[in-house]
N, C-alpha and C positions, 0 to 999 in steps of 0.2 A: 867329517863332512856334515854330519847331522848337527854338530855344535855350531857350524858356520851358518846353516840354514835356519837354526832356531833363532838367530839374531836378526833375520832379514826384516822383521816387522820394525825394528828400531834403527835400521841402517840409514835412514834418510831423514834425520832430524834437522830442520832448518834453523840456523842461527842468524838469519839475515836481519831480523828486526833488532837484535842485540847489537850486531855489528854496526848497523846504521846509526843507532843511538850513540854508540861510542865515537864514531867518526864525527858526528855532529858536535859532540862535547869537546873533542880534541880541536875541532876547527874554532870553536868559541874560546877555548882556553889559550890557544896559540896566539890570539890577538892581545892577551893581557901581558903587561910587563911584570917583572919581578921574579924572585927566586921561588916564591910560593906557587906562582902559576907554572913555572917550569917543573917543579916537583909534581904538581897535579897532572901536568901533561905526560910525564914519564909514567905515573901510575896508570893513567888511562891507556897509554900505549902498552903496558904490561897486560892489562885486562884484555885489550883487543888482540894481542898476540896469543894469549891463552885461548880465547875463543876461536881464533884462526887455527891454532894447533888442534883443537878439538874437532873442527870441521875436517881437517886433513885426516885425522884419525877415523872419522866417520866414512870418508870416502875410501880410505884403504880398507875398511871393514866391508864396504859395499863391493870393492874389487874382489875380496876373498869370497864373498857370497856368489858373485858372478862366476868366479872360477869353479866354485863347488857345483853351481847349476850346470855349467858347461860339462863338467865331469859326469854329473848324474845324467845329462842328456846323452852323452856319448855312450854310457853304459846302457841306457834304454834303447838306443839305436842298435847297439850290438845284440842286445837281448831279442829285439824284434827280428833281426835277421836270423838269429839262431832259431827263433820260434817258427819262422817260415820254412826253415830247413828241417823242422821236426825234432830239434835237439832239446829245447826247453819249452815249458808252458809259458804262455803269454802273461806278462806282468800287469797288463791292463791300464797302464799309465799313459795318458796322451802326450804327444810330443808338443812342446811349446809352439804357439803359432809363429809364422814367419815375421809378422809385425813386431812381436816381442823380441825376437832374435835381432831384428834390425835395430831396435831401440837399444838393447844392451850393447850391441856393437858400436853404435854411435856414442853412447856414454863412455865406453871403454876408450875410444879414440880421444874424447875430450879429457878424460882423466889422465891419459898419458901425456897430453899436451900441457895441461895447466898445473898438474902437481909439481913438476920440477920448478916452474916459475913461482908457485906460491912458496915452496921451500926456500928458494933464493930470496924472495921478498921478505920472509920471516927473518932470515939470517941478516939481510940488509938493514931491516928496522932495528934489530938488536944491536948491531954495530953502530949505526948512525945515531939513534935516539937514546938508547939505554947506556951505551959505552962511550958515546961521544966521539967516535972515530969518523974519519972522512972516507967515504966509500968512493973508489975511482969510478969515473963515468962509464967506463967499459963494463963494470960489474953491476951497474944499477938496472933495475927493472922499474920503469916508469908507468907502464900500463900492461895489464894482463890481456886485454882484448885489442889494443891498438899498438902493436910493437913499433909502429913508425913514430911514436910520440918522442919528442926531444925536449931538453931543457932550453927555455928561451929567456934570455936576459935582455930586458928592454929598458933598464935603467930607471924604472919607476921608484918613487920614494917609499911607498908603503908595501910594495910587492917586489921582493928581491929578484925572484925568478917566477916564470910561468911555465906551464907545460902544454905541448901541442906542436904545431908546425907553423912557420911563417909562410903566408901566402901573398903574393903580389897580385893585385887586381888593377887592370887598366880600364878606365871609364871615359867615354866621350860625352859630349853634350847631349842631354836628354836622358842621362842615367843608364846608358847601354854599356854593359861590360863586354869589352872586346877581347880581352886576354886575361888569363890567370896563370900563375907559375908558382909552384911550390919550391921554396928555397931549399937547396941541399945544405949538408952540414957545413960545407966550406964556402957557402955563398953569403953575400951581404946584400941587404936591400939598397945600400948606397950606390950600387952599380946597376940598378934596374931601370933608371930613367932613359938611358939611351936605347936599350932593347925595346922599351915601350913606344918610343918615337919611331923606330925603324919598323916595328910591327904596324903602327898606325899608317905609315907610308905604303906598306905593302897591301894593306887591306883596302884603303880608300883612295890610294893613288896620289896623295899629297900629305905633307906633314901638318900637324896641328899648328895653329897660329899662336896658341898660348898653352904652356905646360905648367901644371902646378902639382903639388903632392906634399907628403909629410916632411918634417924637418930632417929625417934621417936619409932622405933621398940624395941630397947634394953630394957630389963627388968632385974631385979636382978636375978642372977643365970642362965641366958639364955644360956651362952656358956657351962657351965657344963651340964645343962639338955640336950642340943643339942648333945653334945659328947656322953652322955649316950644313946641316941637314935641312935647313929651310924654316926653322921655328923663329918666330918674331920675338916672342916674350917668354921668359922662364921666371915664374914667380914661385920660388921655393925659398923660404927663409933659411938662413944658415944657423948652426948651433955653435955654442962655445963663445969665446972672446972674439968679437968682430973687430976688424981693422977699420980705420977711419974711412977708407974708401968704400968698404962694403956697408958700413953704417950709413953713409951718405946715399948709397944705392937704395937701401931698404926704407930710407926716410923720404925718398923722392916722391912728389905728389902723384906722378903717373904710376909708379910702382905700387904705391898704396891703394890707388883707384883699382888697379888690376888685381890687387890682393883681395878685394871684395869677392871676386870670383872664387878665390881659394876658400873663403869662409862659407860661401854657398855650397861649394863642392864638399867640404868637410861635414856640413850639416846633412847633406843628402846621402853621402857614402856610408855614414855610420848606420843609418837605417837599412840600406841595402845590404851591408855586410851582415847585420843581424838577421835579415831575412834569408840570405844565402846560407848562413850557418844553421839556421833553424830548419830550412828545407833540405 
């Protein structure tokens, strides 16, 4: 017990600055092409994993210290009870304050929660980066603090995947957000236009006259279903190879004139999304 307590002064060494610098260097190197950049990235990952392993060992040392302190506190409590009964002389050591006990209990809960995740993350990085193995999605830890994080594939050229969750926002004229919906793992944004129109009818009592959105929203039969609900115009460009009939629709003068509303909407919604994400 004394050996464990002797190391309490060095039990909480922070390696946050070193980890941050390594992550920044890994991010910069990951953008570079070539085998040399890949070798440098692996070396940086090895250094980061070593630092993380040291941090885990520090936390385990802190757990041992806390266990020793709890044992010592229990012995002191028993000794105090025996002193009151006249069996032993008082040791004269004060009991730790309740605030300290609450703090150590809260730290113990966090240690028990995060240590298994960190160990799984270390194993995952070793397999994926150093050994070049593919880690199944069910075994991946994407975030220690936000377990709802998912891998999002949006088809961007420079960014193969992103991390987070996809959220659908419905916005009406004037920049008012009337609905938001977090997509589940088995949901696609391509089927969210009709729920948005139905929600609009339920809120204001009538459908919108014009519906626009991102290119990933169109689904088969969307325009016909929207018109049956009372929508006059659906201005959402299609993706992929367009048929001659669809190309004629999107090149029509009226469709292009109404598409200016889409350009204005996109210019405004990006700022509002940034504000919502920040707040």
